N, C-alpha and C positions, 0 to 999 in steps of 0.2 A: 429146830420149832423157828418159826416166822417171828420175826422183830415186831412187836406192838407196839412200837412207840413210832413206827410210820407214821408220815402225815397223810392224809387223805387228798388224793389229787384233785377232788374239786370242793375241798375245805377254803373256806374264804375268812381270812382274818380280817373281823369285823372292826378291830383297834383302828386301823389306818382307813378302812372304807367307809366308816359311819358318818353320815351327815346331818350335821346339826340344826334344829329350828331355824338357829340365825340364817345358816346358808343358804335354809331353802325361802326364805323371809326376804333375803337378801336378792336371788334369782328371780323372784316374782317380782320384787320391787322395779329389777334392772332390765325384766322383760317389758315391763308396762312401759319404762321409760324408752328401749329400743324400737318397740312399736310404734309409740304415740306422742314421746318427747316427755317436758318435764310438765306440762300442762295440766296433766293426767293424774299429778301427784297432788296431794293437800301439803299445806305447810309443815305440818307434821311427818306426814311419809316421808318428805325430804329429807327432814332433819332425822328422822330415824333409817334410812337409806344412807347417809353421811356416816352414821354413828357405825354401820355396817360395815360401810366399804372400808372404813378408817384401821376399823378392826382386824380386819384381812389381810394377811401376812403375805404378799409378793416378794419378797427381798431376795428370794432364791431367781427368779425371774426377772431379770433388767427389765424388757419390752413390757411383761406385764405390769411391774411397777411406775412405769411409766404413764401406760394407761390408766393406770388405777390415780396418778396425781392429775392427770386430764380430766378424769372425770369426779375427783371431788372439787374442781376448779368450777368446771361448770356446773355442779350441785348448788356452791358457794354462791355464784351467780342466780340461779334460780332462786335460792332462797333469798339473798338479798331484795331480788324483784318484788317478790312475795310481801316480804316484810316493809316494803317502802309503799306500796298499794293500799298495806293496811293503815298509815298514817293520813 
């Protein structure tokens, strides 16, 4: 009698491969930045991107974590410049 508890070869563990709405939003905003720069994002979008990038954990990958810190610095500069022009 075959073992009925075998994992099917094409079975996908969705708990690991789930993409959250925040991930989709972060990637969407990052695509805009990579294509056109920060100038095409509103102040609200910049702040949202900052929040989403800060929440993403890259501590397991040193190079990715360093890139995250550089990106956050660039976002902070863009936010500062927008807020200065408001005044």
